[in-house]
MIDOSE-1310 file (N, C-alpha, C; in nm, 2 decimals, decimal comma, always signed):
residues 267
xxxx	+0,67/-25,82/+3,71/+0,58/-25,70/+3,66/+0,48/-25,64/+3,84; +0,45/-25,50/+3,79/+0,39/-25,49/+3,91/+0,20/-25,52/+3,85; +0,10/-25,48/+3,94/-0,05/-25,53/+3,91/-0,07/-25,46/+3,82; -0,04/-25,36/+3,77/-0,12/-25,27/+3,73/-0,08/-25,29/+3,54
xxxx	+0,06/-25,37/+3,58/+0,11/-25,42/+3,47/+0,07/-25,53/+3,42; +0,04/-25,62/+3,51/-0,10/-25,75/+3,46/-0,23/-25,73/+3,40; -0,28/-25,60/+3,47/-0,35/-25,57/+3,40/-0,46/-25,49/+3,27; -0,31/-25,39/+3,26/-0,35/-25,27/+3,14/-0,17/-25,29/+3,05
xxxx	-0,24/-25,33/+2,91/-0,17/-25,32/+2,85/-0,13/-25,23/+2,79; -0,18/-25,12/+2,81/-0,14/-24,97/+2,76/+0,03/-24,91/+2,83; -0,01/-24,93/+3,03/+0,06/-24,94/+3,10/+0,22/-25,02/+3,12; +0,12/-25,14/+3,07/+0,29/-25,27/+3,02/+0,36/-25,23/+2,95
xxxx	+0,26/-25,19/+2,81/+0,41/-25,17/+2,67/+0,49/-25,04/+2,73; +0,43/-24,91/+2,83/+0,48/-24,84/+2,87/+0,58/-24,80/+2,93; +0,57/-24,93/+3,10/+0,71/-24,95/+3,15/+0,85/-25,04/+3,08; +0,75/-25,15/+3,02/+0,81/-25,20/+2,97/+0,92/-25,10/+2,83
xxxx	+0,94/-24,98/+2,83/+1,00/-24,89/+2,74/+1,07/-24,86/+2,81; +1,06/-24,78/+2,96/+1,08/-24,70/+3,06/+1,20/-24,79/+3,11; +1,20/-24,92/+3,13/+1,28/-24,98/+3,17/+1,39/-25,02/+3,11; +1,39/-25,01/+2,96/+1,48/-25,08/+2,88/+1,52/-24,93/+2,87
xxxx	+1,51/-24,84/+2,89/+1,60/-24,69/+2,87/+1,68/-24,66/+3,02; +1,56/-24,71/+3,13/+1,64/-24,71/+3,27/+1,63/-24,60/+3,36; +1,49/-24,55/+3,31/+1,43/-24,41/+3,34/+1,34/-24,52/+3,47; +1,32/-24,45/+3,56/+1,22/-24,52/+3,72/+1,09/-24,41/+3,71
xxxx	+0,99/-24,49/+3,74/+0,88/-24,48/+3,71/+0,80/-24,51/+3,83; +0,64/-24,46/+3,85/+0,57/-24,54/+3,92/+0,45/-24,55/+3,92; +0,38/-24,64/+3,97/+0,23/-24,71/+3,92/+0,14/-24,65/+4,04; +0,04/-24,61/+4,05/-0,09/-24,52/+4,12/-0,19/-24,64/+4,11
xxxx	-0,20/-24,65/+4,28/-0,33/-24,72/+4,24/-0,44/-24,70/+4,29; -0,62/-24,67/+4,29/-0,67/-24,66/+4,44/-0,72/-24,75/+4,48; -0,66/-24,76/+4,60/-0,75/-24,86/+4,71/-0,85/-24,84/+4,75; -0,92/-24,74/+4,74/-1,05/-24,73/+4,81/-1,12/-24,62/+4,79
xxxx	-1,22/-24,57/+4,81/-1,31/-24,41/+4,77/-1,42/-24,41/+4,88; -1,48/-24,32/+4,89/-1,54/-24,30/+4,99/-1,63/-24,15/+4,95; -1,79/-24,21/+4,93/-1,88/-24,04/+4,89/-1,86/-24,04/+4,72; -1,83/-23,94/+4,70/-1,85/-23,90/+4,51/-1,74/-23,84/+4,52
xxxx	-1,62/-23,99/+4,39/-1,49/-23,96/+4,36/-1,50/-24,01/+4,21; -1,42/-23,94/+4,14/-1,40/-23,96/+4,00/-1,36/-24,08/+3,97; -1,27/-24,10/+4,04/-1,19/-24,25/+4,00/-1,25/-24,37/+4,14; -1,28/-24,49/+4,06/-1,34/-24,56/+4,20/-1,19/-24,71/+4,22
xxxx	-1,23/-24,78/+4,30/-1,15/-24,87/+4,32/-1,05/-24,92/+4,22; -0,94/-24,95/+4,20/-0,88/-25,08/+4,08/-0,84/-24,96/+3,96; -0,86/-24,82/+3,95/-0,82/-24,73/+3,90/-0,65/-24,70/+3,90; -0,53/-24,70/+3,80/-0,43/-24,70/+3,82/-0,39/-24,60/+3,68
xxxx	-0,26/-24,55/+3,75/-0,19/-24,47/+3,66/-0,06/-24,48/+3,64; +0,05/-24,47/+3,52/+0,17/-24,48/+3,54/+0,24/-24,31/+3,59; +0,35/-24,28/+3,62/+0,39/-24,16/+3,61/+0,54/-24,18/+3,65; +0,61/-24,07/+3,58/+0,72/-24,07/+3,56/+0,76/-23,96/+3,65
xxxx	+0,92/-23,98/+3,72/+0,97/-23,94/+3,86/+0,92/-23,83/+3,91; +0,90/-23,74/+3,83/+0,82/-23,60/+3,86/+0,65/-23,61/+3,91; +0,66/-23,71/+3,91/+0,46/-23,77/+3,93/+0,39/-23,69/+3,79; +0,41/-23,67/+3,63/+0,37/-23,68/+3,56/+0,30/-23,76/+3,49
xxxx	+0,17/-23,79/+3,51/+0,10/-23,89/+3,45/+0,06/-23,95/+3,29; +0,20/-24,03/+3,30/+0,21/-24,12/+3,15/+0,07/-24,21/+3,09; +0,06/-24,23/+3,15/-0,07/-24,37/+3,09/-0,10/-24,36/+3,19; -0,32/-24,37/+3,15/-0,37/-24,43/+3,26/-0,46/-24,28/+3,34
xxxx	-0,52/-24,35/+3,44/-0,62/-24,25/+3,49/-0,67/-24,27/+3,62; -0,66/-24,18/+3,72/-0,63/-24,16/+3,87/-0,73/-24,06/+3,90; -0,83/-23,98/+3,84/-0,88/-23,89/+3,92/-0,82/-23,76/+3,86; -0,90/-23,62/+3,86/-0,93/-23,51/+3,83/-0,80/-23,43/+3,93
xxxx	-0,83/-23,29/+3,84/-0,69/-23,21/+3,95/-0,69/-23,28/+4,11; -0,81/-23,28/+4,15/-0,80/-23,25/+4,34/-0,78/-23,35/+4,34; -0,66/-23,42/+4,29/-0,56/-23,52/+4,36/-0,41/-23,52/+4,34; -0,41/-23,45/+4,16/-0,26/-23,42/+4,14/-0,17/-23,36/+4,21
xxxx	-0,15/-23,30/+4,33/-0,11/-23,23/+4,38/-0,03/-23,28/+4,49; -0,12/-23,39/+4,56/-0,11/-23,47/+4,66/-0,04/-23,59/+4,58; -0,03/-23,66/+4,45/-0,06/-23,76/+4,38/+0,10/-23,72/+4,32; +0,17/-23,59/+4,28/+0,32/-23,56/+4,28/+0,35/-23,54/+4,37
xxxx	+0,33/-23,50/+4,52/+0,44/-23,44/+4,62/+0,44/-23,71/+4,66; +0,37/-23,70/+4,65/+0,38/-23,86/+4,68/+0,46/-23,98/+4,58; +0,43/-23,89/+4,48/+0,54/-23,99/+4,37/+0,69/-23,96/+4,41; +0,76/-23,77/+4,46/+0,88/-23,76/+4,40/+0,92/-23,82/+4,58
xxxx	+0,79/-23,87/+4,66/+0,84/-23,86/+4,84/+0,89/-24,02/+4,83; +0,87/-24,06/+4,70/+0,83/-24,25/+4,70/+0,99/-24,24/+4,61; +1,03/-24,16/+4,54/+1,13/-24,17/+4,47/+1,24/-24,15/+4,58; +1,20/-24,05/+4,61/+1,34/-23,99/+4,73/+1,40/-24,08/+4,86
xxxx	+1,34/-24,14/+4,87/+1,30/-24,24/+5,04/+1,30/-24,39/+4,97; +1,29/-24,40/+4,84/+1,29/-24,53/+4,77/+1,19/-24,64/+4,86; +1,07/-24,57/+4,85/+0,97/-24,63/+4,94/+0,84/-24,64/+4,92; +0,75/-24,76/+4,90/+0,55/-24,70/+4,82/+0,55/-24,62/+4,95
xxxx	+0,50/-24,54/+4,89/+0,35/-24,44/+4,93/+0,23/-24,47/+4,96; +0,18/-24,46/+5,04/-0,02/-24,43/+5,11/-0,07/-24,33/+5,15; -0,11/-24,27/+4,99/-0,22/-24,15/+5,09/-0,30/-24,14/+5,09; -0,36/-24,06/+5,16/-0,55/-24,08/+5,19/-0,62/-23,91/+5,19
xxxx	-0,67/-23,84/+5,09/-0,72/-23,77/+5,07/-0,87/-23,75/+5,10; -0,94/-23,66/+5,19/-1,02/-23,56/+5,18/-1,06/-23,50/+5,21; -1,21/-23,45/+5,24/-1,20/-23,27/+5,23/-1,20/-23,21/+5,39; -1,15/-23,13/+5,44/-1,11/-23,08/+5,51/-1,25/-23,08/+5,66
xxxx	-1,35/-23,11/+5,65/-1,46/-23,12/+5,77/-1,43/-23,28/+5,79; -1,36/-23,41/+5,72/-1,36/-23,47/+5,76/-1,22/-23,54/+5,80; -1,10/-23,47/+5,77/-0,94/-23,44/+5,83/-1,04/-23,43/+5,97; -1,06/-23,28/+5,98/-1,14/-23,21/+6,12/-1,18/-23,36/+6,17
xxxx	-1,27/-23,45/+6,12/-1,33/-23,55/+6,24/-1,22/-23,64/+6,25; -1,13/-23,62/+6,16/-1,03/-23,75/+6,24/-0,94/-23,69/+6,30; -0,92/-23,56/+6,31/-0,87/-23,52/+6,43/-0,72/-23,50/+6,36; -0,71/-23,50/+6,21/-0,54/-23,48/+6,14/-0,54/-23,35/+6,02
xxxx	-0,40/-23,31/+6,05/-0,42/-23,16/+5,98/-0,38/-23,29/+5,79; -0,36/-23,18/+5,66/-0,31/-23,27/+5,58/-0,15/-23,22/+5,58; -0,05/-23,30/+5,54/+0,06/-23,34/+5,51/+0,11/-23,42/+5,69; +0,02/-23,47/+5,78/+0,02/-23,59/+5,86/+0,05/-23,70/+5,84
xxxx	+0,16/-23,78/+5,90/+0,20/-23,91/+5,88/+0,14/-24,05/+6,01; +0,09/-24,06/+6,00/+0,00/-24,16/+6,07/+0,00/-24,35/+6,04; +0,08/-24,39/+6,10/+0,11/-24,58/+6,04/+0,14/-24,57/+5,93; +0,19/-24,53/+5,87/+0,27/-24,49/+5,75/+0,18/-24,40/+5,65
xxxx	+0,02/-24,38/+5,68/-0,08/-24,32/+5,58/-0,01/-24,14/+5,61; +0,01/-24,08/+5,50/+0,03/-23,97/+5,43/-0,10/-23,89/+5,42; -0,17/-23,84/+5,47/-0,31/-23,77/+5,47/-0,25/-23,65/+5,39; -0,41/-23,59/+5,34/-0,39/-23,45/+5,24/-0,54/-23,43/+5,20
xxxx	-0,55/-23,30/+5,19/-0,67/-23,22/+5,15/-0,74/-23,27/+5,01; -0,85/-23,25/+5,08/-0,92/-23,28/+4,90/-1,04/-23,17/+4,88; -0,94/-23,11/+4,80/-1,04/-22,95/+4,76/-1,19/-22,99/+4,68; -1,24/-23,07/+4,59/-1,33/-23,10/+4,51/-1,44/-23,05/+4,56
xxxx	-1,50/-22,99/+4,52/-1,67/-22,99/+4,55/-1,72/-23,08/+4,58; -1,68/-23,20/+4,56/-1,76/-23,33/+4,53/-1,74/-23,37/+4,70; -1,60/-23,33/+4,75/-1,59/-23,38/+4,92/-1,59/-23,54/+4,89; -1,56/-23,62/+4,80/-1,55/-23,79/+4,83/-1,37/-23,77/+4,93
xxxx	-1,38/-23,88/+4,93/-1,25/-23,94/+4,99/-1,19/-24,05/+4,88; -1,04/-24,01/+4,89/-1,00/-24,17/+4,84/-0,80/-24,19/+4,88; -0,82/-24,31/+4,87/-0,71/-24,34/+4,94/-0,62/-24,42/+4,80; -0,47/-24,37/+4,83/-0,38/-24,40/+4,69/-0,25/-24,49/+4,72
xxxx	-0,26/-24,57/+4,66/-0,10/-24,66/+4,68/+0,02/-24,60/+4,54; +0,11/-24,59/+4,59/+0,20/-24,54/+4,50/+0,34/-24,61/+4,51; +0,33/-24,69/+4,42/+0,48/-24,79/+4,41/+0,52/-24,72/+4,36; +0,75/-24,73/+4,32/+0,83/-24,68/+4,18/+0,87/-24,83/+4,20
xxxx	+0,92/-24,81/+4,07/+0,99/-24,91/+3,99/+1,11/-24,87/+3,97; +1,25/-24,88/+4,00/+1,34/-24,79/+3,99/+1,46/-24,90/+3,89; +1,53/-24,82/+3,82/+1,60/-24,87/+3,73/+1,72/-24,98/+3,84; +1,82/-25,10/+3,77/+1,88/-25,18/+3,83/+2,01/-25,12/+3,91
xxxx	+2,03/-25,09/+3,98/+2,20/-25,09/+4,05/+2,28/-25,08/+3,94; +2,39/-25,02/+3,87/+2,48/-25,07/+3,79/+2,58/-25,09/+3,83; +2,65/-25,18/+3,78/+2,78/-25,24/+3,86/+2,90/-25,18/+3,72; +2,98/-25,20/+3,74/+3,07/-25,14/+3,66/+3,23/-25,22/+3,70
xxxx	+3,23/-25,35/+3,62/+3,39/-25,41/+3,66/+3,47/-25,41/+3,55; +3,60/-25,36/+3,58/+3,70/-25,32/+3,49/+3,76/-25,49/+3,54; +3,79/-25,54/+3,44/+3,93/-25,64/+3,45/+3,82/-25,81/+3,41; +3,92/-25,90/+3,35/+3,89/-26,02/+3,31/+3,97/-26,18/+3,42
xxxx	+4,01/-26,11/+3,51/+4,03/-26,18/+3,59/+3,98/-26,31/+3,71; +4,01/-26,40/+3,74/+3,89/-26,52/+3,83/+3,75/-26,43/+3,90; +3,85/-26,29/+3,97/+3,76/-26,25/+4,04/+3,62/-26,16/+3,96; +3,67/-26,09/+3,87/+3,58/-26,02/+3,83/+3,50/-26,11/+3,76
xxxx	+3,51/-26,23/+3,69/+3,45/-26,34/+3,67/+3,30/-26,39/+3,78; +3,37/-26,41/+3,85/+3,31/-26,46/+4,01/+3,21/-26,31/+4,02; +3,25/-26,24/+4,00/+3,22/-26,15/+4,07/+3,07/-26,05/+3,98; +3,04/-26,10/+3,91/+2,95/-26,10/+3,75/+2,89/-26,17/+3,78
xxxx	+2,89/-26,32/+3,77/+2,81/-26,43/+3,78/+2,70/-26,35/+3,93; +2,79/-26,34/+4,03/+2,72/-26,31/+4,16/+2,59/-26,19/+4,12; +2,67/-26,15/+4,10/+2,61/-25,95/+4,07/+2,45/-25,95/+4,01; +2,44/-26,11/+3,93/+2,36/-26,07/+3,84/+2,23/-26,14/+3,93
xxxx	+2,28/-26,20/+4,02/+2,19/-26,31/+4,14/+2,09/-26,20/+4,23; +2,17/-26,06/+4,24/+2,15/-25,96/+4,38/+2,11/-25,90/+4,30; +2,05/-25,86/+4,08/+2,00/-25,80/+4,03/+2,09/-25,66/+4,06; +2,21/-25,69/+3,95/+2,29/-25,54/+3,94/+2,29/-25,60/+3,80
xxxx	+2,29/-25,39/+3,74/+2,30/-25,42/+3,61/+2,46/-25,42/+3,54; +2,51/-25,52/+3,52/+2,66/-25,53/+3,50/+2,67/-25,48/+3,34; +2,80/-25,40/+3,32/+2,88/-25,35/+3,21/+3,01/-25,38/+3,24; +3,10/-25,44/+3,17/+3,22/-25,48/+3,18/+3,34/-25,42/+3,06
xxxx	+3,36/-25,25/+3,11/+3,39/-25,21/+2,97/+3,57/-25,19/+2,98; +3,58/-25,15/+2,84/+3,73/-25,15/+2,80/+3,79/-25,06/+2,89; +3,95/-24,99/+2,95/+3,96/-24,88/+3,05/+3,96/-24,76/+2,89; +3,98/-24,67/+2,97/+3,98/-24,55/+2,87/+3,91/-24,53/+2,78
xxxx	+3,79/-24,64/+2,76/+3,70/-24,57/+2,71/+3,55/-24,65/+2,70; +3,52/-24,66/+2,85/+3,38/-24,65/+2,88/+3,28/-24,50/+2,90; +3,22/-24,58/+2,90/+3,08/-24,51/+2,84/+2,97/-24,55/+2,90; +2,91/-24,56/+3,08/+2,84/-24,64/+3,15/+2,70/-24,56/+3,13
xxxx	+2,62/-24,67/+3,14/+2,48/-24,61/+3,20/+2,43/-24,49/+3,22; +2,35/-24,38/+3,20/+2,37/-24,26/+3,24/+2,26/-24,27/+3,40; +2,36/-24,36/+3,48/+2,24/-24,34/+3,62/+2,25/-24,24/+3,72; +2,17/-24,19/+3,84/+2,25/-24,14/+3,91/+2,34/-24,21/+3,99
xxxx	+2,44/-24,11/+4,02/+2,61/-24,15/+4,07/+2,56/-24,27/+4,16; +2,45/-24,23/+4,26/+2,38/-24,31/+4,37/+2,37/-24,48/+4,28; +2,29/-24,47/+4,16/+2,28/-24,62/+4,16/+2,38/-24,69/+4,03; +2,56/-24,62/+4,09/+2,64/-24,71/+4,00/+2,77/-24,73/+4,12
xxxx	+2,82/-24,89/+4,07/+2,95/-24,86/+4,19/+2,99/-24,90/+4,07; +3,21/-24,92/+4,10/+3,28/-24,96/+4,00/+3,39/-25,06/+4,09; +3,34/-25,16/+4,06/+3,47/-25,28/+4,13/+3,63/-25,28/+3,99; +3,73/-25,24/+4,03/+3,83/-25,25/+3,95/+3,90/-25,35/+3,98
xxxx	+3,90/-25,50/+3,89/+3,95/-25,65/+3,94/+4,02/-25,72/+3,85; +4,11/-25,65/+3,78/+4,22/-25,65/+3,68/+4,39/-25,71/+3,73; +4,35/-25,72/+3,86/+4,48/-25,79/+3,96/+4,59/-25,85/+3,84; +4,69/-25,66/+3,79/+4,78/-25,72/+3,73/+4,78/-25,67/+3,60
xxxx	+4,66/-25,69/+3,54/+4,62/-25,63/+3,37/+4,56/-25,48/+3,34; +4,59/-25,39/+3,31/+4,54/-25,26/+3,27/+4,52/-25,19/+3,40; +4,62/-25,24/+3,51/+4,57/-25,17/+3,66/+4,55/-24,99/+3,68; +4,65/-24,94/+3,59/+4,69/-24,79/+3,59/+4,58/-24,73/+3,53
xxxx	+4,53/-24,79/+3,36/+4,40/-24,80/+3,28/+4,27/-24,80/+3,33; +4,26/-24,86/+3,43/+4,13/-24,95/+3,46/+4,12/-24,81/+3,61; +4,22/-24,80/+3,65/+4,17/-24,71/+3,73/+4,15/-24,56/+3,74; +4,24/-24,51/+3,64/+4,20/-24,37/+3,56/+4,11/-24,37/+3,50
xxxx	+4,05/-24,46/+3,42/+3,91/-24,50/+3,39/+3,76/-24,48/+3,48; +3,80/-24,53/+3,63/+3,70/-24,55/+3,70/+3,69/-24,38/+3,78; +3,85/-24,35/+3,80/+3,88/-24,24/+3,89/+3,78/-24,07/+3,78; +3,79/-24,12/+3,67/+3,70/-24,03/+3,57/+3,59/-23,96/+3,56
xxxx	+3,47/-24,11/+3,66/+3,35/-24,10/+3,71/+3,37/-24,04/+3,79; +3,30/-23,95/+3,75/+3,29/-23,86/+3,96/+3,16/-23,96/+4,06; +3,18/-23,89/+4,12/+3,08/-23,95/+4,23/+3,00/-24,07/+4,26; +3,12/-24,19/+4,25/+3,09/-24,30/+4,23/+3,17/-24,36/+4,33
xxxx	+3,15/-24,52/+4,42/+3,21/-24,61/+4,49/+3,28/-24,67/+4,44; +3,40/-24,67/+4,43/+3,49/-24,74/+4,37/+3,57/-24,82/+4,47; +3,58/-24,99/+4,45/+3,68/-24,99/+4,50/+3,82/-25,13/+4,41; +3,88/-25,13/+4,49/+4,02/-25,24/+4,41/+4,04/-25,32/+4,45
xxxx	+4,07/-25,43/+4,34/+4,09/-25,60/+4,44/+4,27/-25,59/+4,44; +4,30/-25,58/+4,53/+4,40/-25,55/+4,52/+4,48/-25,53/+4,74; +4,58/-25,56/+4,73/+4,63/-25,49/+4,88/+4,66/-25,35/+4,92; +4,66/-25,35/+5,02/+4,68/-25,18/+5,01/+4,81/-25,17/+4,94
xxxx	+4,91/-25,22/+4,95/+5,05/-25,16/+4,95/+5,03/-25,20/+4,78; +4,99/-25,27/+4,71/+5,00/-25,29/+4,60/+4,87/-25,09/+4,52; +4,80/-25,07/+4,64/+4,70/-24,95/+4,56/+4,81/-24,90/+4,57; +4,84/-24,85/+4,69/+4,94/-24,73/+4,72/+5,04/-24,77/+4,62
xxxx	+5,11/-24,80/+4,62/+5,21/-24,83/+4,46/+5,16/-24,76/+4,35; +5,02/-24,80/+4,32/+4,95/-24,78/+4,20/+4,90/-24,61/+4,17; +4,87/-24,58/+4,34/+4,78/-24,41/+4,40/+5,01/-24,33/+4,38; +5,06/-24,36/+4,36/+5,21/-24,31/+4,36/+5,15/-24,29/+4,24
xxxx	+5,16/-24,38/+4,17/+5,21/-24,35/+4,00/+5,08/-24,22/+3,93; +4,97/-24,23/+3,97/+4,85/-24,16/+3,92/+4,85/-24,04/+3,94; +4,94/-24,03/+4,10/+4,95/-23,87/+4,13/+5,05/-23,83/+4,08; +5,11/-23,89/+3,99/+5,25/-23,80/+3,98/+5,16/-23,72/+3,83
xxxx	+5,08/-23,83/+3,75/+5,00/-23,79/+3,64/+4,90/-23,68/+3,67; +4,90/-23,64/+3,80/+4,84/-23,55/+3,82/+4,66/-23,55/+3,89; +4,65/-23,71/+3,91/+4,56/-23,73/+4,02/+4,53/-23,67/+4,15; +4,46/-23,60/+4,19/+4,43/-23,52/+4,31/+4,44/-23,64/+4,42
xxxx	+4,47/-23,61/+4,56/+4,48/-23,79/+4,66/+4,35/-23,74/+4,72; +4,21/-23,63/+4,71/+4,13/-23,66/+4,76/+4,04/-23,72/+4,65; +4,06/-23,72/+4,47/+4,07/-23,86/+4,42/+4,10/-23,96/+4,46; +4,19/-24,00/+4,45/+4,27/-24,12/+4,54/+4,17/-24,19/+4,62
xxxx	+4,18/-24,09/+4,75/+4,11/-24,12/+4,85/+3,93/-24,20/+4,82; +3,91/-24,18/+4,75/+3,80/-24,29/+4,73/+3,78/-24,40/+4,69; +3,92/-24,45/+4,64/+3,93/-24,60/+4,60/+3,96/-24,65/+4,73; +3,85/-24,73/+4,76/+3,84/-24,86/+4,81/+3,91/-24,99/+4,85
xxxx	+4,02/-25,02/+4,89/+4,15/-25,08/+4,86/+4,21/-25,17/+5,03; +4,21/-25,28/+5,04/+4,08/-25,40/+4,90/+3,98/-25,33/+4,91; +3,93/-25,39/+4,84/+3,78/-25,41/+4,79/+3,75/-25,54/+4,88; +3,61/-25,53/+4,96/+3,51/-25,64/+4,97/+3,52/-25,61/+5,18
xxxx	+3,45/-25,68/+5,23/+3,41/-25,68/+5,37/+3,56/-25,80/+5,41; +3,58/-25,77/+5,57/+3,68/-25,86/+5,59/+3,60/-25,98/+5,65; +3,61/-26,11/+5,56/+3,57/-26,23/+5,59/+3,63/-26,33/+5,56; +3,79/-26,30/+5,57/+3,90/-26,39/+5,52/+3,89/-26,44/+5,43
xxxx	+3,84/-26,38/+5,28/+3,78/-26,48/+5,19/+3,92/-26,51/+5,10; +3,95/-26,65/+5,02/+4,10/-26,68/+4,99/+4,01/-26,70/+4,83; +3,92/-26,76/+4,80/+3,90/-26,81/+4,66/+3,83/-26,69/+4,57; +3,82/-26,69/+4,42/+3,78/-26,62/+4,36/+3,60/-26,54/+4,42
xxxx	+3,54/-26,69/+4,42/+3,41/-26,68/+4,45/+3,40/-26,59/+4,63; +3,42/-26,66/+4,68/+3,47/-26,59/+4,87/+3,52/-26,44/+4,81; +3,59/-26,43/+4,77/+3,69/-26,27/+4,71/+3,50/-26,23/+4,70; +3,40/-26,24/+4,56/+3,34/-26,19/+4,52/+3,22/-26,18/+4,63
xxxx	+3,22/-26,24/+4,65/+3,08/-26,26/+4,79/+3,09/-26,14/+4,89; +3,25/-26,12/+4,97/+3,29/-26,03/+5,00/+3,31/-25,90/+4,98; +3,25/-25,89/+4,83/+3,30/-25,74/+4,82/+3,14/-25,71/+4,74; +3,01/-25,80/+4,68/+2,91/-25,83/+4,69/+2,83/-25,73/+4,83
xxxx	+2,93/-25,83/+4,96/+2,87/-25,78/+5,07/+2,88/-25,61/+5,09; +3,05/-25,56/+5,08/+3,05/-25,49/+5,07/+2,94/-25,35/+4,99; +2,93/-25,38/+4,83/+2,87/-25,35/+4,79/+2,65/-25,26/+4,87; +2,68/-25,42/+4,93/+2,50/-25,41/+4,95/+2,50/-25,32/+5,05
xxxx	+2,61/-25,33/+5,15/+2,59/-25,27/+5,27/+2,63/-25,10/+5,21; +2,71/-25,10/+5,10/+2,73/-24,91/+5,10/+2,61/-24,89/+5,00; +2,54/-24,93/+4,97/+2,42/-24,94/+4,88/+2,29/-24,90/+5,01; +2,23/-24,93/+5,09/+2,16/-24,94/+5,26/+2,23/-24,81/+5,28
xxxx	+2,36/-24,83/+5,31/+2,43/-24,69/+5,37/+2,32/-24,57/+5,31; +2,36/-24,55/+5,20/+2,33/-24,43/+5,07/+2,11/-24,45/+5,09; +2,11/-24,54/+5,11/+1,94/-24,51/+5,11/+1,90/-24,49/+5,21; +1,97/-24,50/+5,34/+1,91/-24,47/+5,49/+2,02/-24,30/+5,48
xxxx	+2,08/-24,23/+5,42/+2,11/-24,07/+5,39/+2,25/-24,10/+5,53; +2,32/-24,20/+5,54/+2,41/-24,20/+5,59/+2,59/-24,21/+5,54; +2,67/-24,17/+5,60/+2,80/-24,13/+5,57/+2,86/-24,24/+5,61; +2,94/-24,31/+5,52/+3,08/-24,38/+5,55/+3,16/-24,39/+5,70
xxx	+3,08/-24,49/+5,79/+3,18/-24,49/+5,92/+3,04/-24,48/+6,05; +2,91/-24,44/+5,99/+2,80/-24,41/+6,01/+2,79/-24,58/+6,13; +2,74/-24,55/+6,26/+2,66/-24,76/+6,25/+2,50/-24,75/+6,22
């Protein structure tokens, strides 16, 4: 729980509801003020992904524009933001301009007549990344158990009857760990979900054979190229637990790559 949730029951209740629905949100906290300001240190608000205040209060319209920008930036970068609002004369004294980022603090102009200064910390609360696991093989079971430790939201759909939680594509990954049981049906279902990372537990030769059959059904070469086979990083894994570990390592690497805005193959 965030500090705001520990001290504000209304924020806590709304945060719990948003988490249950898998919706991202942010908590903004006033950490310092100088001069005349409407909000004081400790004031908190819960905002949606677009920066709209849903609960709490953190000041009037003078801070809203900067808060909206900071919230959207925090969501995009998946990093907390620290913003410092000052009247123009204070910005001039500090030798900074609105929009400057100095040592992790983003400066903004406070146009309120009161001419106060206020620092606000914005932290995001994002849905857990979703891991869709096809199959009931020993690797699938080991992967599901290990993924919970790394805070993945796990779903175990039935092939051709899957409706994963509607998260952004970057927040969902698929592992087909059927290992001989419903391989084609599971791959077919996985490929029907656009713009997601797909890994197949099996050899390159086995996947190539399955890919030929799927291509004969009309699935494009570009779609089949999305599948990473074999799944997992090359750590010479043998047991189901070791294979699951190699897959978690691969998924984690891919998640971090996406967060940095890199493409596969970037160093």
